[in-house]
VMD Tcl script that draws the C-alpha trace (Angstrom):
set ca {
  {52.98 10.71 8.70}
  {49.10 10.80 9.14}
  {47.89 12.89 12.08}
  {46.49 11.11 14.97}
  {42.95 11.73 15.58}
  {41.89 13.49 18.92}
  {41.95 11.01 21.98}
  {39.38 11.50 24.75}
  {39.39 9.31 28.03}
  {36.21 8.30 29.77}
  {36.27 7.05 33.44}
  {33.87 4.13 34.16}
  {32.92 2.97 37.62}
  {30.59 2.96 40.53}
  {30.54 5.76 43.07}
  {33.59 5.74 45.43}
  {35.36 3.28 43.18}
  {38.37 5.60 42.72}
  {37.53 7.29 39.40}
  {38.75 10.81 40.57}
  {42.04 9.28 41.85}
  {42.57 7.56 38.67}
  {41.83 10.66 36.61}
  {44.29 12.68 38.71}
  {46.94 9.97 37.96}
  {46.14 9.77 34.35}
  {46.23 13.56 33.92}
  {49.80 13.74 35.26}
  {50.99 10.83 33.28}
  {49.70 11.92 29.93}
  {50.37 15.75 30.42}
  {53.21 16.47 28.03}
  {55.24 19.76 28.69}
  {54.71 21.03 25.09}
  {51.03 20.06 24.74}
  {47.89 22.18 25.98}
  {46.73 21.33 29.45}
  {44.44 18.22 29.86}
  {40.80 19.22 30.22}
  {39.13 17.54 33.06}
  {35.37 17.24 32.93}
  {33.44 15.76 35.95}
  {29.60 15.47 36.13}
  {29.60 16.43 39.95}
  {31.51 19.74 39.08}
  {29.20 20.50 36.20}
  {26.14 19.95 38.51}
  {27.79 22.17 41.19}
  {28.16 24.86 38.52}
  {24.68 24.47 37.06}
  {22.79 23.90 40.39}
  {25.03 25.17 43.11}
  {25.18 21.72 44.76}
  {27.08 18.72 43.28}
  {24.80 16.40 45.20}
  {21.69 17.70 43.24}
  {21.15 15.49 40.33}
  {19.06 17.95 38.31}
  {18.45 17.10 34.61}
  {21.02 14.95 32.86}
  {20.10 16.57 29.52}
  {21.40 19.90 30.87}
  {24.58 18.21 32.26}
  {25.00 16.28 28.90}
  {24.63 19.58 26.97}
  {27.42 21.31 29.00}
  {29.65 18.13 28.32}
  {28.90 18.41 24.50}
  {29.77 21.83 24.59}
  {33.05 21.34 26.51}
  {34.03 18.52 24.20}
  {33.67 20.67 21.18}
  {35.68 23.46 22.65}
  {38.50 20.97 23.53}
  {38.56 19.78 19.98}
  {38.93 23.34 18.74}
  {41.73 23.85 21.22}
  {43.44 20.54 20.39}
  {43.18 19.48 23.92}
  {42.97 16.01 25.55}
  {39.79 15.42 27.72}
  {39.18 13.14 30.61}
  {35.62 12.76 31.40}
  {34.48 11.51 34.69}
  {30.97 10.11 35.51}
  {29.59 6.82 36.60}
  {28.66 5.52 33.10}
  {27.75 2.18 34.54}
  {25.01 1.45 32.04}
  {25.84 0.94 28.34}
  {23.30 3.25 27.21}
  {25.06 6.03 29.10}
  {28.43 5.21 27.38}
  {26.79 5.09 24.03}
  {25.28 8.37 24.44}
  {28.86 9.82 24.63}
  {30.90 7.45 22.14}
  {28.28 7.15 19.43}
  {25.19 9.26 19.88}
  {26.93 12.46 20.73}
  {27.45 14.81 17.74}
  {31.07 16.22 17.63}
  {32.70 18.40 14.82}
  {35.28 15.62 14.08}
  {35.74 11.97 14.88}
  {37.35 11.03 18.31}
  {39.13 8.13 19.69}
  {37.66 7.30 23.06}
  {39.58 5.39 25.60}
  {37.54 3.74 28.33}
  {39.01 3.33 31.89}
  {36.92 0.88 34.01}
  {37.59 1.12 37.58}
  {36.68 -2.54 38.52}
  {36.73 -2.04 42.16}
  {35.39 -4.73 44.60}
  {31.96 -3.77 46.12}
  {33.22 -3.83 49.70}
  {36.01 -1.51 48.91}
  {33.55 0.94 47.21}
  {31.44 0.89 50.50}
  {34.42 1.20 52.65}
  {35.81 4.16 50.57}
  {32.39 5.73 50.44}
  {32.16 6.09 54.40}
  {35.53 8.05 54.31}
  {34.25 10.72 52.00}
  {33.19 14.13 52.88}
  {29.62 13.66 51.21}
  {29.14 9.80 50.94}
  {26.30 8.59 48.75}
  {23.74 5.96 49.84}
  {25.10 2.33 50.02}
  {22.15 1.23 47.77}
  {23.40 3.60 44.96}
  {26.79 1.87 44.96}
  {25.13 -1.55 45.24}
  {23.07 -0.74 42.25}
  {25.81 0.70 40.21}
  {28.08 -2.44 40.82}
  {25.26 -4.72 39.68}
  {24.80 -2.64 36.81}
  {28.46 -3.02 35.62}
  {28.65 -6.78 36.24}
  {25.20 -8.33 36.27}
  {22.35 -6.23 34.93}
  {24.04 -5.09 31.69}
  {26.89 -6.02 29.42}
  {30.40 -4.99 30.85}
  {32.28 -2.21 29.17}
  {33.68 -3.39 25.76}
  {35.52 -1.81 22.99}
  {32.43 -2.49 20.55}
  {30.76 0.32 22.27}
  {32.85 2.72 20.12}
  {35.93 2.73 22.36}
  {39.42 2.15 20.60}
  {40.38 0.27 23.94}
  {38.73 -0.37 27.33}
  {41.43 -0.55 30.17}
  {40.31 -2.60 33.19}
  {41.92 -1.28 36.46}
  {41.21 -3.69 39.34}
  {41.88 -1.79 42.37}
  {42.90 -3.53 45.76}
  {45.47 -5.81 44.06}
  {49.18 -5.92 45.03}
  {50.04 -3.37 42.34}
  {49.27 0.19 42.80}
  {46.92 2.27 40.66}
  {49.83 4.37 39.40}
  {51.55 1.31 37.91}
  {48.63 -0.09 36.41}
  {47.88 3.02 34.54}
  {51.40 3.55 33.41}
  {51.65 -0.13 32.17}
  {48.30 0.32 30.31}
  {49.51 3.56 28.51}
  {52.96 1.76 27.52}
  {51.03 -0.94 25.52}
  {48.13 1.12 24.39}
  {49.14 2.10 20.89}
  {49.93 -1.55 19.86}
  {46.82 -2.77 21.41}
  {44.79 -0.13 19.49}
  {46.48 -0.96 16.38}
  {45.73 -4.68 16.64}
  {42.13 -4.04 17.10}
  {42.00 -1.68 14.11}
  {43.45 -4.35 12.03}
  {40.89 -6.91 13.04}
  {38.01 -4.53 12.42}
  {39.49 -3.55 8.98}
  {38.24 -6.79 7.46}
  {34.66 -6.10 8.29}
  {32.42 -4.98 5.25}
  {30.59 -2.09 6.75}
  {26.72 -1.31 6.34}
  {24.31 0.96 7.71}
  {24.05 -0.83 10.93}
  {27.53 -1.37 11.74}
  {27.46 0.83 14.81}
  {26.40 -0.91 18.00}
  {24.00 1.89 18.71}
  {22.11 1.27 15.49}
  {22.16 -2.45 15.96}
  {20.77 -2.24 19.38}
  {18.10 0.17 18.50}
  {16.97 -2.19 15.61}
  {16.92 -5.25 17.85}
  {15.10 -3.41 20.78}
  {12.65 -2.15 18.28}
  {11.94 -5.65 16.96}
  {11.52 -7.00 20.51}
  {9.14 -4.22 21.34}
  {6.91 -4.92 18.18}
  {7.06 -8.48 19.20}
  {5.86 -7.99 22.87}
  {3.59 -5.19 22.32}
  {1.61 -5.52 18.92}
  {-1.09 -3.17 20.14}
  {1.40 -0.44 19.76}
  {1.01 -0.84 15.78}
  {-2.70 -0.33 16.17}
  {-4.01 3.15 15.11}
  {-7.02 4.82 16.72}
  {-7.28 2.17 19.49}
  {-8.38 3.07 23.29}
  {-5.52 3.50 25.73}
  {-4.17 0.14 26.83}
  {-3.09 -0.76 30.27}
  {-0.12 -2.63 29.22}
  {1.32 0.25 27.20}
  {0.63 2.56 30.07}
  {2.93 0.48 32.27}
  {5.73 1.24 29.78}
  {5.00 4.89 29.30}
  {2.14 7.00 30.28}
  {1.10 9.07 28.60}
  {2.37 8.04 25.13}
  {3.72 11.00 23.08}
  {1.64 12.35 20.19}
  {2.45 11.23 16.73}
  {2.75 7.98 14.76}
  {4.25 4.73 15.44}
  {7.96 6.11 15.24}
  {7.43 8.73 17.79}
  {5.75 6.26 20.34}
  {8.16 3.50 19.76}
  {11.08 5.81 20.14}
  {9.77 7.25 23.41}
  {9.23 3.68 24.88}
  {12.76 2.65 23.73}
  {14.19 5.58 25.60}
  {12.06 4.66 28.61}
  {13.07 1.20 28.61}
  {16.84 1.05 27.32}
  {18.11 4.69 27.45}
  {17.72 8.08 26.03}
  {20.47 7.27 23.21}
  {17.93 5.01 21.57}
  {14.93 7.49 21.48}
  {15.63 8.85 17.98}
  {12.26 8.98 16.19}
  {13.75 9.80 12.85}
  {16.06 6.88 13.11}
  {13.21 4.53 14.42}
  {11.18 5.54 11.26}
  {13.96 4.52 9.14}
  {14.26 1.13 11.02}
  {10.44 0.57 10.48}
  {10.74 1.10 6.79}
  {13.58 -1.21 6.55}
  {11.93 -3.99 8.57}
  {8.96 -3.79 6.29}
  {11.08 -3.80 3.12}
  {12.93 -6.99 4.35}
  {9.55 -8.92 5.17}
  {9.67 -8.46 8.97}
  {6.46 -6.67 9.52}
  {4.49 -7.89 6.46}
  {4.13 -11.06 4.47}
  {6.54 -11.09 1.68}
  {5.27 -9.64 -1.60}
  {4.77 -12.32 -4.19}
  {6.41 -10.23 -6.76}
  {9.63 -9.97 -4.59}
  {10.14 -13.59 -4.65}
  {12.88 -14.59 -6.76}
  {12.70 -17.21 -9.64}
  {14.27 -19.80 -7.62}
  {11.21 -20.27 -5.23}
  {12.65 -18.43 -2.10}
  {9.89 -17.28 0.29}
  {11.69 -14.10 1.15}
  {14.21 -12.00 -0.62}
  {17.82 -12.10 0.83}
  {18.58 -9.69 3.87}
  {20.08 -6.59 2.43}
  {21.22 -3.91 5.14}
  {21.47 -0.41 4.21}
  {24.80 0.75 2.82}
  {27.39 2.63 4.85}
  {26.90 6.32 4.35}
  {29.12 7.64 1.30}
  {31.93 9.95 2.35}
  {31.76 8.85 6.16}
  {35.11 7.58 7.46}
  {35.21 4.26 9.21}
  {34.72 4.34 13.03}
  {37.76 4.92 15.06}
  {36.50 2.68 17.93}
  {35.69 -1.06 17.99}
  {33.08 -2.63 16.16}
  {30.53 -5.51 17.27}
  {30.42 -8.81 15.59}
  {27.32 -7.77 13.49}
  {29.31 -4.88 12.07}
  {30.34 -7.25 9.27}
  {27.69 -7.46 6.53}
  {27.79 -11.31 6.18}
  {27.43 -11.83 9.91}
  {24.44 -9.18 10.00}
  {22.61 -11.00 7.14}
  {23.05 -14.34 8.74}
  {21.74 -13.21 12.20}
  {18.80 -11.36 10.70}
  {17.72 -14.06 8.30}
  {17.38 -16.45 11.22}
  {15.51 -13.85 13.29}
  {13.00 -13.32 10.41}
  {12.50 -17.04 9.83}
  {11.79 -17.39 13.76}
  {9.36 -14.41 13.77}
  {7.29 -16.08 10.97}
  {7.72 -19.71 12.22}
  {8.13 -19.21 16.01}
  {7.27 -23.02 16.85}
  {8.90 -24.87 13.91}
  {10.63 -27.89 14.95}
  {10.95 -31.57 14.17}
  {10.92 -34.51 16.45}
  {14.27 -36.37 16.98}
  {16.09 -33.50 15.15}
  {18.51 -30.93 16.70}
  {16.75 -27.56 16.41}
  {19.81 -25.93 14.79}
  {19.87 -28.61 12.11}
  {16.15 -28.45 11.60}
  {16.49 -24.59 11.09}
  {19.31 -24.85 8.83}
  {17.29 -27.28 6.58}
  {14.39 -24.83 6.53}
  {16.75 -21.71 5.83}
  {18.05 -23.61 2.84}
  {14.47 -24.29 1.56}
  {13.18 -20.74 2.39}
  {16.13 -19.03 0.59}
  {15.87 -21.13 -2.80}
  {19.49 -22.40 -2.63}
  {20.91 -18.79 -2.55}
  {23.31 -19.94 0.23}
  {24.13 -22.97 2.09}
  {23.20 -22.69 5.76}
  {24.87 -24.99 8.39}
  {23.73 -25.76 11.85}
  {26.73 -24.00 13.38}
  {25.65 -20.72 11.72}
  {22.29 -21.04 13.19}
  {23.61 -21.78 16.52}
  {25.93 -18.83 16.63}
  {23.13 -16.50 15.35}
  {20.88 -17.60 18.34}
  {23.47 -17.77 21.04}
  {25.57 -14.61 20.16}
  {22.71 -12.44 19.51}
  {19.05 -13.60 19.88}
  {19.58 -15.05 23.47}
  {21.48 -11.92 24.87}
  {18.96 -9.68 23.48}
  {15.92 -11.55 24.88}
  {14.54 -13.49 21.77}
  {15.18 -16.70 23.42}
  {15.48 -17.46 27.02}
  {18.78 -18.83 28.09}
  {18.87 -22.53 28.66}
  {15.61 -23.11 26.66}
  {15.48 -25.21 23.65}
  {12.05 -23.84 22.71}
  {11.11 -20.20 21.45}
  {8.74 -17.70 22.43}
  {5.78 -16.81 20.31}
  {5.95 -13.43 18.49}
  {3.27 -11.03 17.50}
  {5.21 -9.59 14.34}
  {4.13 -10.15 10.63}
  {2.12 -13.17 10.60}
  {2.96 -13.86 14.29}
  {2.27 -17.34 15.60}
  {0.56 -18.86 12.69}
  {1.26 -18.63 8.91}
  {-0.98 -16.38 6.73}
  {-2.78 -19.43 5.49}
  {-3.40 -20.79 9.11}
  {-4.67 -17.33 10.14}
  {-7.15 -17.17 7.33}
  {-8.30 -20.64 8.24}
  {-8.51 -19.69 11.87}
  {-10.61 -16.67 10.84}
  {-13.12 -18.73 8.89}
  {-13.44 -21.33 11.83}
  {-14.10 -18.64 14.41}
  {-16.69 -17.04 12.23}
  {-18.30 -20.38 11.65}
  {-18.43 -21.10 15.42}
  {-20.06 -17.64 15.86}
  {-22.72 -18.29 13.14}
  {-23.46 -21.86 13.87}
  {-22.97 -21.97 17.70}
  {-24.12 -18.51 18.80}
  {-20.79 -17.94 20.34}
  {-20.34 -14.13 20.89}
  {-16.67 -14.46 21.97}
  {-15.74 -16.14 18.80}
  {-17.60 -13.40 16.83}
  {-15.56 -10.66 18.52}
  {-12.24 -12.51 17.98}
  {-13.18 -13.25 14.37}
  {-14.13 -9.65 13.58}
  {-10.70 -8.34 15.04}
  {-8.76 -10.99 13.08}
  {-10.63 -10.23 9.96}
  {-9.89 -6.48 10.35}
  {-6.06 -7.16 10.97}
  {-5.98 -9.55 7.95}
  {-7.64 -6.83 5.76}
  {-4.99 -4.38 7.02}
  {-2.22 -6.67 5.79}
  {-3.82 -6.99 2.43}
  {-4.81 -10.44 3.11}
  {-8.24 -11.63 2.10}
  {-9.74 -13.95 4.71}
  {-12.36 -15.19 2.25}
  {-9.99 -15.89 -0.51}
  {-10.56 -19.81 -0.23}
  {-13.86 -21.49 0.26}
  {-14.47 -22.96 3.77}
  {-13.16 -26.50 3.98}
  {-15.74 -27.70 6.50}
  {-19.17 -26.96 7.94}
  {-21.01 -27.69 11.18}
  {-24.51 -29.16 10.66}
  {-26.66 -28.67 13.67}
  {-30.11 -29.94 13.92}
  {-30.93 -26.34 14.69}
  {-28.98 -23.58 15.83}
  {-28.82 -22.53 19.57}
  {-31.38 -19.84 20.49}
  {-30.25 -16.40 21.20}
  {-30.76 -16.89 24.87}
  {-32.38 -14.02 26.89}
  {-30.10 -13.27 29.82}
  {-31.38 -9.75 30.62}
  {-32.90 -8.16 33.60}
  {-35.16 -5.15 33.53}
  {-35.22 -5.03 29.86}
  {-31.58 -5.16 29.11}
  {-30.31 -6.75 25.79}
  {-29.22 -10.38 25.73}
  {-25.64 -9.27 24.60}
  {-25.31 -7.24 28.07}
  {-26.66 -10.31 29.97}
  {-24.12 -12.65 28.17}
  {-21.24 -10.41 28.92}
  {-22.19 -10.34 32.56}
  {-21.87 -13.94 32.90}
  {-18.74 -14.28 30.71}
  {-17.04 -11.53 32.74}
  {-18.01 -13.01 36.11}
  {-16.62 -16.47 34.90}
  {-13.33 -14.85 33.81}
  {-13.06 -12.83 36.95}
  {-14.36 -15.60 39.25}
  {-17.32 -13.50 40.69}
  {-20.34 -14.49 42.47}
  {-23.81 -14.11 40.80}
  {-27.40 -13.89 41.97}
  {-29.54 -15.76 39.63}
  {-33.09 -17.12 39.25}
  {-33.91 -20.17 37.31}
  {-37.40 -20.64 36.98}
  {-40.29 -18.87 35.28}
  {-42.29 -18.27 38.40}
  {-39.43 -16.96 40.60}
  {-37.76 -14.15 38.61}
  {-37.24 -12.07 41.75}
  {-34.31 -11.49 43.94}
  {-36.31 -13.29 46.78}
  {-36.32 -16.63 44.98}
  {-32.70 -16.36 43.66}
  {-29.72 -18.37 44.34}
  {-26.08 -17.21 44.91}
  {-23.76 -19.38 42.54}
  {-20.10 -19.25 41.37}
  {-20.26 -19.52 37.53}
  {-17.69 -21.96 36.17}
  {-18.09 -22.56 32.36}
  {-20.32 -22.26 29.44}
  {-21.27 -25.57 27.95}
  {-22.77 -26.51 24.46}
  {-24.77 -29.64 24.48}
  {-27.70 -30.74 22.42}
  {-27.79 -27.40 20.61}
  {-28.23 -25.60 23.81}
  {-25.93 -23.53 25.89}
  {-25.70 -24.52 29.60}
  {-24.23 -22.69 32.64}
  {-22.07 -24.99 34.86}
  {-22.06 -23.32 38.10}
  {-21.54 -24.02 41.87}
  {-23.88 -23.03 44.53}
  {-22.43 -20.67 47.11}
  {-23.06 -21.11 50.75}
  {-21.48 -19.41 53.73}
  {-19.00 -21.50 55.58}
  {-18.81 -24.19 53.03}
  {-15.66 -24.47 50.80}
  {-17.53 -26.73 48.19}
  {-20.95 -26.32 46.92}
  {-23.43 -28.28 44.81}
  {-22.51 -28.58 41.27}
  {-25.29 -28.06 38.49}
  {-25.87 -27.13 35.05}
  {-28.66 -24.87 33.83}
  {-30.02 -23.99 30.43}
  {-28.71 -20.66 29.71}
  {-32.01 -19.27 28.34}
  {-33.53 -19.94 31.93}
  {-30.95 -18.09 33.69}
  {-31.79 -14.59 34.91}
  {-28.99 -12.53 36.47}
  {-29.87 -10.15 39.23}
  {-26.73 -9.03 40.93}
  {-22.97 -9.48 40.57}
  {-20.66 -9.35 43.67}
  {-17.95 -6.91 42.96}
  {-16.13 -6.89 46.39}
  {-13.71 -9.59 45.66}
  {-12.87 -12.60 43.23}
  {-12.83 -16.18 44.27}
  {-9.53 -17.87 44.73}
  {-8.09 -19.40 41.51}
  {-7.27 -22.53 43.40}
  {-10.83 -23.19 44.60}
  {-12.16 -22.32 41.22}
  {-9.98 -24.82 39.33}
  {-10.76 -27.42 41.87}
  {-14.48 -26.94 41.46}
  {-13.86 -27.32 37.51}
  {-12.01 -30.47 38.19}
  {-14.80 -31.92 40.16}
  {-17.32 -30.91 37.60}
  {-15.24 -32.82 34.97}
  {-15.10 -35.86 37.05}
  {-18.85 -35.91 37.36}
  {-19.53 -35.16 33.79}
  {-17.52 -38.38 32.84}
  {-19.18 -40.41 35.53}
  {-22.68 -39.21 34.69}
  {-22.12 -39.29 30.80}
  {-24.07 -35.89 30.79}
  {-25.05 -32.84 32.79}
  {-27.38 -34.33 35.20}
  {-25.30 -33.88 38.53}
  {-27.94 -34.62 41.18}
  {-29.43 -32.80 44.02}
  {-27.31 -33.87 46.97}
  {-23.96 -32.33 47.76}
  {-22.78 -35.22 50.06}
  {-23.57 -37.80 47.31}
  {-21.40 -35.63 44.70}
  {-18.55 -35.34 47.25}
  {-18.59 -39.04 48.03}
  {-18.52 -40.10 44.38}
  {-15.85 -37.76 43.33}
  {-13.45 -38.73 46.16}
  {-14.07 -42.22 46.01}
  {-11.29 -44.59 44.57}
  {-11.83 -46.65 41.39}
  {-12.79 -49.60 43.64}
  {-15.01 -47.59 45.85}
  {-17.06 -46.18 43.12}
  {-18.17 -49.65 42.19}
  {-20.29 -49.77 45.23}
  {-21.73 -46.12 44.73}
  {-22.74 -46.86 41.15}
  {-25.83 -48.58 39.66}
  {-26.01 -50.61 36.54}
  {-27.95 -49.79 33.47}
  {-28.30 -53.23 31.63}
  {-30.02 -53.48 28.21}
  {-29.99 -55.82 25.22}
  {-29.50 -54.52 21.60}
  {-30.52 -55.63 18.18}
  {-27.67 -56.00 15.76}
  {-28.96 -53.28 13.48}
  {-28.51 -50.55 16.09}
  {-25.45 -51.90 17.91}
  {-23.09 -49.91 15.81}
  {-24.75 -46.65 16.52}
  {-25.07 -47.49 20.34}
  {-21.31 -48.41 20.41}
  {-20.30 -44.84 19.16}
  {-22.69 -43.09 21.44}
  {-21.36 -45.00 24.51}
  {-18.04 -42.91 24.17}
  {-19.61 -40.26 26.32}
  {-19.39 -42.50 29.29}
  {-16.13 -43.51 31.14}
  {-14.66 -46.58 29.42}
  {-14.03 -48.49 32.73}
  {-18.00 -47.98 33.21}
  {-18.88 -49.73 29.99}
  {-19.14 -53.44 29.45}
  {-19.89 -55.05 26.15}
  {-20.01 -58.42 24.31}
  {-17.76 -59.26 21.38}
  {-19.57 -59.13 17.92}
  {-20.75 -62.23 16.25}
  {-19.30 -63.16 12.80}
  {-20.53 -60.78 10.15}
  {-21.14 -57.93 12.53}
  {-18.64 -55.12 13.50}
  {-19.00 -51.92 15.25}
  {-15.46 -50.55 15.63}
  {-12.64 -51.48 17.96}
  {-12.62 -51.69 21.57}
  {-10.32 -52.99 24.25}
  {-10.60 -56.62 24.81}
  {-11.27 -56.20 28.57}
  {-14.47 -54.38 27.63}
  {-15.77 -57.49 25.98}
  {-16.71 -59.07 29.41}
  {-20.33 -59.97 28.47}
  {-21.48 -63.20 26.60}
  {-24.02 -63.13 23.72}
  {-26.83 -65.44 24.23}
  {-29.40 -67.05 22.13}
  {-31.94 -64.09 21.89}
  {-32.73 -63.81 18.13}
  {-33.80 -60.21 18.45}
  {-31.55 -58.64 21.06}
  {-28.46 -60.79 21.16}
  {-26.10 -58.01 22.48}
  {-26.03 -57.16 26.14}
  {-24.72 -53.80 27.32}
  {-23.95 -52.48 30.84}
  {-23.12 -48.97 32.02}
  {-22.43 -48.00 35.58}
  {-24.12 -44.86 36.48}
  {-24.87 -42.84 39.60}
  {-28.31 -43.54 40.99}
  {-29.67 -39.88 40.39}
  {-28.84 -40.30 36.68}
  {-30.94 -43.47 36.52}
  {-33.75 -41.99 38.50}
  {-33.99 -38.50 36.85}
  {-31.89 -37.85 33.83}
  {-34.27 -36.89 31.01}
  {-31.39 -36.99 28.48}
  {-30.67 -40.44 29.20}
  {-34.47 -41.27 28.79}
  {-34.74 -39.64 25.54}
  {-31.71 -41.57 24.33}
  {-33.15 -44.90 25.25}
  {-36.56 -44.05 23.85}
  {-35.11 -43.02 20.55}
  {-34.08 -46.75 19.76}
  {-37.88 -47.97 20.45}
  {-38.12 -51.61 20.20}
  {-34.50 -52.16 19.00}
  {-33.37 -52.37 22.66}
  {-34.82 -54.01 25.58}
  {-34.02 -52.78 29.07}
  {-33.25 -55.35 31.92}
  {-32.32 -53.13 34.98}
  {-32.83 -51.26 36.89}
  {-36.56 -52.40 37.25}
  {-37.97 -48.83 37.87}
  {-36.31 -47.80 34.45}
  {-37.68 -50.88 32.81}
  {-41.30 -50.09 34.21}
  {-40.91 -46.50 32.90}
  {-39.79 -47.78 29.45}
  {-42.56 -50.28 29.09}
  {-45.30 -47.70 30.15}
  {-44.05 -45.08 27.86}
  {-44.11 -47.44 24.89}
  {-47.47 -48.77 26.08}
  {-48.83 -45.18 26.21}
  {-47.40 -44.33 22.78}
  {-48.99 -47.49 21.28}
  {-52.36 -46.90 22.96}
  {-52.33 -43.33 21.73}
  {-52.08 -44.59 18.24}
  {-54.78 -47.21 18.65}
  {-57.16 -44.62 20.32}
  {-56.57 -42.11 17.52}
  {-57.38 -44.71 15.00}
  {-60.57 -45.50 16.64}
  {-61.42 -41.79 17.33}
  {-61.00 -41.25 13.65}
  {-63.31 -43.96 12.63}
  {-65.97 -42.72 14.91}
  {-65.57 -39.06 14.50}
  {-64.53 -38.21 18.22}
  {-61.61 -36.21 19.57}
  {-58.63 -38.30 20.18}
  {-57.44 -38.65 23.68}
  {-54.44 -36.82 25.09}
  {-51.35 -38.69 26.24}
  {-51.38 -39.28 29.91}
  {-48.73 -37.76 32.19}
  {-46.90 -41.07 32.61}
  {-45.68 -40.92 28.97}
  {-43.86 -37.68 29.47}
  {-41.27 -39.33 31.57}
  {-39.39 -40.18 28.50}
  {-40.28 -37.19 26.29}
  {-38.06 -33.97 25.74}
  {-39.74 -32.22 28.85}
  {-38.77 -35.00 31.17}
  {-36.12 -35.04 33.90}
  {-33.54 -33.23 31.87}
  {-34.82 -30.01 32.97}
  {-35.18 -30.84 36.78}
  {-33.95 -27.96 38.98}
  {-30.49 -28.99 40.44}
  {-30.46 -26.24 43.11}
  {-31.67 -25.71 46.65}
  {-32.86 -22.54 48.28}
  {-30.11 -20.64 50.13}
  {-30.90 -17.08 50.97}
  {-27.68 -16.45 53.00}
  {-25.82 -14.21 50.39}
  {-22.60 -12.39 50.86}
  {-22.72 -8.50 50.32}
  {-22.16 -6.18 48.78}
  {-23.47 -6.78 45.39}
  {-23.77 -4.56 42.35}
  {-27.34 -4.62 41.13}
  {-27.66 -4.80 37.37}
  {-29.60 -1.63 36.00}
}
mol new
graphics top color blue
foreach p $ca { graphics top sphere $p radius 0.5 }
foreach p [lrange $ca 0 end-1] q [lrange $ca 1 end] { graphics top cylinder $p $q radius 0.2 }
display resetview
């Protein structure tokens, strides 16, 4: 008959749950007269021998070294061992059942003292040296809530659950469990015999691999070499150990999940396997099979030659088929994290995608995908419970496919070059560098689109005291992100702190090939300030308040008000009166009718199509048009906006009305430039003040041409344009100063050097 392997017993339970009592009963029951005495090991006794006090925790590595030595001696002496410690976390148990190196295989039996929490607290008060109650509460939670409960898949041949406090005594429970133990162990062994083992069949190896993938997903900066210290990584482990990615990842895994996972050599092998299977790099084109599969089939490492099958229980993924299915689904989700189809169940959609990705190598069913997600990916944090969607991942090609990443890099570079956006340039450079590290050329395809600007935005000077424009721009961008107050000056003649204004920067806007700073004026005692836009090349920053940041709620409310004003004004002219701004923003749709004035004009048919497109910058409710005559068309519009009637004017038959704030009609230079650009193709009808300005501007321009012709004929110097004509030119009201002096500034500030 085959010799039965050595069998050791592990007592599991919270403090004061009855482990010592159960161990004494178990020792008495299993001690045979003709067998060596049962060796009893207790962590508290070991600590007492090491440190002279069983209550002193000391170093668990030293305690575990003593346990390993005692277990090896017991194997040599052919003794049975009962090991008692809390072992409330799975990592603690795996460190004994799977990570500890012993001279020969051992059958581990787990005895779980599932004692109610209130009994543990009650029995703890009766001990000579009670432990703090919060320790018991934490250990009970670890056993039942914070971690998986003890299970035979952790390497136990059987886990016996002893529920104290029942009608049956602890003696009878232990005797009954021992009576049926052999048959129960045999049934479990028979079930596990059908598994086709592979290199990740042990639970310890599976979990280390899954935790490693999760770590790389959540902390992509861990894979960057030569990068400065990262605050997010410092929260996990500080300082990170020297060495490469395996050493750093192993140390973090040990910190997050337990010391049994902190094997740098094993982690290095895991990283190599992930790369070979297409998890961390784009699949090699040469490795794609002839059937058109995007990735090669998952192939786990082989079970080591000459190594016997585990004597304890095996997890579901110990079988090669189940492992390949689950990791195939995981690999697809990592490369396509947001892939879904409208009106189709996610599992059915993923099954169809996997069938296409794998080139018909196997047929996927929705049930298989569902099992992989619910049995493995959800418990290990790859998918939040109860959520139909999935998180984005930063592994391999991450949130986007390789082609999409290359296109995004080109678009960011285009935005940086054509719009002068330094943020886009920084992101583009980082993305380009990472793509090159992956072996992907970001310039492998010509750009599919270009932005043609009349002229590029000027590289605005935001400096103070000779600092570079990049420093000034970074100051404003940082202040927007951190919601910090700025002290700025806006005019050529007042570039001193005495003539400056305290503002809350809100956003950078691009309009008319010019960057503008949207800001809110800050005043002590006022929750809301005047909203205004200033050309960025006119902004001169003197100070940045460092004391505190503005509340995010107030910041977002200011942005919402600015958005409403921009829609109502059809541009960036927000006026000079805070009370008028507040009244207009807070008014109802009906109330705004009384606060707005009407711009009415008539258009020639030749320009009506162009005007119709440019009216989209105004609110639809503020626009009224007439329906096109037969033969004319300028795009669709809701019928309710065709509320005006075409009359018999042969030159300007089409009326247009736009409701705008009074300050826009009085002083918006951009509106005037827009109207003047159509010259005689439009005819203004109201307001009368704007009609007079338009007539005078056109008359001045015509008179200037007539005077130029006469001066050229007589040889005299042509006269200059009168100031009245400049109302509609590029230097008009568009550059009006939308701020008021307010020298009551909050302190302290940081002065820019």
